[in-house]
Each structure stands twice: as structure tokens, then as C-alpha cells.
N, C-alpha and C positions, 0 to 999 in steps of 0.2 A: 710686044716687045718679046721674046722668048726667052730664058732664061741665058746666065754667062758660064763660060768655063772656069774651074776653079783658079787656074793659072793669072787670070788678069783678076780677080776677086786677092788674089796673095801677093799680083804685083803691087796692084790698089793699096794694098796698108803699106807695103814699101814706101810708096812714093808719098801717102801720107804722112811716116815717119820721117821722113829728109826732110817734108816740107814744115816740122817741127811739132808735127800733133805726135802725144805719146798714148795716146787711145784713138783706136779704130773698131767698130763694128757695124753688125748689120741687121735687119730686122726688114720683117711685111708693115709696106704699107697700109696694108688693111685696117679697116676698125678694126678697138677694142675695145669691147662693153667694158669690161672694168676699169678703164683710163676715163672713157666716158662718163662712166658713172661718180668716181671719184673727183673729176671735175664739175659734173653737175653739183657735187654734192658742197664741194667750196664756196661755190657762187652764190648757189643755193642759201648757207649759213650767212651769207654775207663776208666771208674771210677776206676777200677781196679788198675790202675799205674802199676805198675811191677811185681805184683801177680801176675803171668804167669801160678800158677797150677788151680785156677780157672778158667779159659780159657782151661788149657788140661785136665781139669776133667768135662766138662759144662756139659756132655748127664750123669753120675754118678747125678751132683751135683741137678738139676733141679728136682728129685723125686727120691722118697725111691727107687721104683722099677728098676727106673734107673740104682742107683744102686746097688742091690739087687731084682731081676725079682719076686722071693719066697716071700718078705714081705707084709703080709698083716694089719699090724698094726704099729704105730711109738708108742711108751711111751714116751713123753716129758719130763723132768726133770730140777728144777732149783733147785740150794742150796745155799746159798745167805752167802756175802762176807760184806756186810754194816758195812762200815766204825764206827770209834767209836766218830767220829767230824768230822767237818767241811774240806772238801778235799781242798778245795778251801786257805786254811786259810794262807798256806806260803806263798801265791802271793807277798804279802808286806815285802816278806827275803829275800831278791836275795842272801845272801849267802848261802841260804839254797837252797838245790836241790828236787823238785818236782816230786815224783815216784806216777805213776799210784796206787789206791788204792787196782788194784786186785794183782798188784806184788810187793806191802807191804810182804805179807808172802808166805806160801810154793808153790812151784809149782801147781796152780789148775790142771793142767792136773793127775797129780797122787793121787790128793786127791778127784778126783771127778772121775775117773774112776777105783780107789778102789772101791768106793758105786758102779760104776754099775757095777763091777764083781760082786758085794754081793747080788746085788739083781738079777741079772740074774741065778746065782745057785740058788735063792731061788726060782724063776718062773720054773727052769728045772727039781729042785726038785718036782712040785709042777702039772709039765707037761712035763715029761719025752721025748714025742714023737715031742714037740715041738722044732722048730731051733730058734736063735735070734742073732743080735751083735749088739756092744755095741759102741758109738762115742761120743768126747771129742775134738771138735775145729781140730781135727788132720786131720779129714776122707772130702769127698766131701757132705755134708751131711749142708742144711738151717736150722738150729737148733733154728734161730729166727719166719723165720715163720711156722714152724710146732709148737712152738713151743705157737705163737697165734692160729694157727688153733687146737691145741689141748684145748685153756682155759686157760692157767697157766698165760697170760699177750698177750699183744697187742706191734705190733712195733710203738713204739712214732715216731715224725715227726723227734728227732736223728735219728731213724731207729735202735735204740734197743731196746729189750724188755722192758717193762714196766710190772712189775704186781702190784696192787691197794693196796696189804698186803705188797710188800718187795721193793715197789721202785725200782730203773735201777740196786741194786746192786746182781744178781743172774745171775753166772752160770749155765751153759746150758747143759747137756747130752740130749744122744737117746738113747734108745732101738730098734733098730726095730727089728720085729716077727712075726714069720708067724702064730704066734694066731689073730683070729679072736676078736677083742675089740670092745665092743660098744662105738663110738666116743662120743668125748665131742664138748659140742657147743663150737666154734669160741668164741674167744673174742671179744669184743664190742670196739671201739676206743674210748679212754676216753682224749684225747689230748684237744677236744676242740677250742676253740679261740686260746688258750696259743702256746705262741711263743719262752717260755724264753730258752729253749735251740737253738734255731739259731741266736737267739742277744747275745748268751753267746760265740760262738764259734768265739776264737783267729784270725783263717782265712779264715771266710767263706769259710766252706768247704761243706757247704749244698745250692747245688744252688734252690733247691725249697725244701717246708716241704718234710717232705718222702724220700730224695732221697739225698742221701753223696756221695760229690766225693774225694774219697780215697787219690786221689793227692797230695789235699789242708790238709790233715788232723793229725792234730800233730801226734796221733797215727800212725799213716802209716808211716811220714815220723821219726820218733824217733827208728819204730821198727825195721818196713820192708824196708823201702826205704837205699839204699847201696850208698857211695860214698858221695859229699857234698852234704847236703842240698841248694836246692834252694836259693838264695841270698835274695828276697820277703818276708822269713815266717820267716829269723833268728830270726829278733827282735822278731815276734808274738809269738815264745816260750817259752821266758822268761824265768824261771830258770826250767822248765819242761823237766826232760832230758827222762824221759821212760814214753811214753803216758801223754793220756789229760785223766780229770777226768771236763773238763767245763760242758759239754752238758748235762751231767749227773747227775753232782752237782746239777746244779739247778732247777731238774725238782721237781714242786711241789709236786708230789706223793710220794717224798722220806722221807714229813712227815712222814709218816707212816713206816718206813723201823726202823727195831731195829738191832743192834751190840748183842743184846740178843741171835736173832736166829741164826747167824751166828756160820758157822758150828768150832766147837774145834778149827780143825788143820788149818783153817783159820787165824787163827789172825794173826795182822801185826808184822814184826820185828820192836825191839823197835830203833835198827839203820836205818832201815829204814822211818820212820816216819816223823824225820826232819835232815836229814843227813846234814851234811855239804860238801859243792860242792868243798872246800881244798881236804878235802878228796879221792876223787873219781880221778880228775887230777891224784893223784899219781901212780895209780894203774898200774902196767904193767900184763903181763897175767896171769900167776900164780897167782899174787894178784887180783885179775880179777874173776877169778876160782873162787880159796878158796873161796872168800866174799860170791860169788855169786851159790854157791854145795847148788843145790836142791831149788831154784831160776829159776821165768820162764825168769827172765833179761838176766841170763846166756845163752840163746842163740842168742844173735846178737855180743856175741861178745868182746873182750875189746874194738881191735879199733872202733865199731860204735858207743859202750860208751860213750869211752873221747868224740868222737868227738861233741855229745850229749853235753857231759860238758865242753865243748870248746867254745858253742854256750853260754849256759847258762851263764859262766863264762863272755864272751864279754856284756851280757846283764847284767851284776850285779852290773856295777859303784866301783867294789871292788878293788883300786890298789896294796891291798895286795897281790891278785892273779896272778900279774902277772908275778914275776918269776916261780913261773909252769907253768902259759900257756907258753913262753920266752923257756922253756926247751922240748917242746912239737913241734914246729916250724920247727925242722926238722925231726919230726917223720918219721919213715920208713913206717909208711901207709900215702898215698896220700891225704886220705880227715882228717886225723886227722892235718897234718902240715898245709895244708888251714885253717882249722878250728882255729888251733892256732894265724896264720898271720890275721885272720879276726880277732880274740879276741884284739889282740894284738891295733892292728890298733882301735877297738871301744875302747879299756880301758885305752887308751893313750890321754891325754889332746890335743887336738887343739892348735900351737904355736899362 
């Protein structure tokens, strides 16, 4: 497929903005040895934990053409989910449950993919002979390195993408295309000497800047990790029950992030901004599914979710939660029952 004219590329950026994307950039789909080497190192050191799917499709993840050999270009896109207030505000309210900002609203997979498909239809209408594929977080695609290569931000020391205009609050999507777009310049690293994200991590999940050990990350532990969470991390969880925003929230570049740029469909649900921990401890499977319908939280299931809430209960110091915790000590799920017993010990004063 031959290259495209600059007007099409400019029009595509404009259409992406109309659909709610605040960032749009272009890069080559060709293999990049540096990205492939970093992925190999990450997996080789086991820093992906139990996320076996990363290892299973390593070759496809390493490069866009590894997944789709016909791809010539990648369109990297970002959609803002900037919060209204300080994501760390609930740290001093142990009776409340802290839900990561990205999971407080509708499932971003649905919102971003819908916009990606609309952009894809627009592009096919302009270039009917071209082919493309759209991705948002569910395929072996390295969205963050590709976003950096396409100039929409850079991978900060916390390994997440950072934008000078939108801070750390971007959902990323990608379109692989057989069209040959003019690549944008890769974004320069703007972290400088700052290490705020490294110092903020409650579990020391960064062995060094730009390197994450998922096995120590609260987001991984509360979302991806099955079974009991290792005891060494339970106190550090605090009242975080789904994900963790600490390394993102302290990034100085977030002073430029503005919730006014957030996609309208990504507004937080009021009941998830500062929820009472007691409410969640009483969920059965049906109640959990109903409450989190349309939410990304639904995918971890009731058992893992209640397990997380029990660790938060144990850290809360709230004696009023003891009856609810006691009721879960014989839960059919072993991880839930074990978490309840741990929480009871933590909540019961020593004689």
C-alpha cells in the first residue's frame, strides 16, 4: 500500500478529536528492537507475575507486524479520564473504599472501542482499498511504547504514558493500518530528576525507574492476582479495593490535566467515588453482578472483589465491621474465608 497524502492524515486527526480522542499520533508498524528487548527482559525476569497471556503471545506483542504482518502504520490514540478531584483524598478515611479512577465509570473498553470503530469506518470510507484492525487493551499490543513512538506522550518512570497536556489520565487505543502514514516524532522523556511516582508506591513495586515488578503492584494484586494476597502486602493495601492510583496521582504533569477534557461517557458513578466499605462486604454474587453491570470491576468476580474488601476492612480499625467480616469467615471461597480470618485478627484488640 502506498503512502497517504498529508490532508488525509490531518483530516483523520480532526475526526479523532471529534470522536472524543484528545491525542492522536502515527508511527511505523515495523519491528523495533528496543521495544522487543524490553519486553523480553520484563518477561524473562518474571515481572509479569501470573499474567501468562503476556508470555503466551510474546512474539505478537513484540511488534505490530508480529501480530499482523500486513500492517504498515499504527495510529495511537488517547482518551482522557482525568478525575474531578484528588485521587488520594480517601487515604485518611479508612471506612471508605478506594476504587481506581479509571474504574469509577463505565467500562472503558466499550467506550474507547466504540470510538475506535467509528474512526475506522471513517477511514475506510476515505480509503476503501485499505485494511485495518482496532485494539483497546485486550490484544497483544504494546499501547504505551507505541504511544510514545507516535508522539502522544512518553513512558514515565512509573512505566505509564504521560502527556504534557493530559497528565497520566489517558486510556489508550490503537489502529493498525495497511496505509503508510507519515510517522510523528517520538516524544522525548520529560521526567527529569523527578522520582515522585517511585517514592509514592506503597509496595516498592519499582526496582528502578522505568521498571515495574507487577508482582508487587497493588493494581496487579487486587485485579489480576488470584487466591490470597501475600501477607507482606496486605497492610500496604490500606483501603484500596480495586487498583491503585498513587504513582499516577503524584505526577507533577497532572497539573495540566483537566476533567473538562474527559470523555462524557467516562464520568464517574457517584456511588463509586467514595463508597462505604460496609456496603461491599455484604455482596453475594448476584448483588455484585447487578451493582457492577457495565463496569470494568465486574470482570474480577465477586470472590476476588470481596477478598480485597476484607483486607481493607482489616486495615480500617473499624470495629463496626466485625459482624460483616465474621459472616465471611466460612465463605465457600477459600481466599475470601482466609481474608476474613486475617481481618478479624487485625480488628480484634489484643488482650
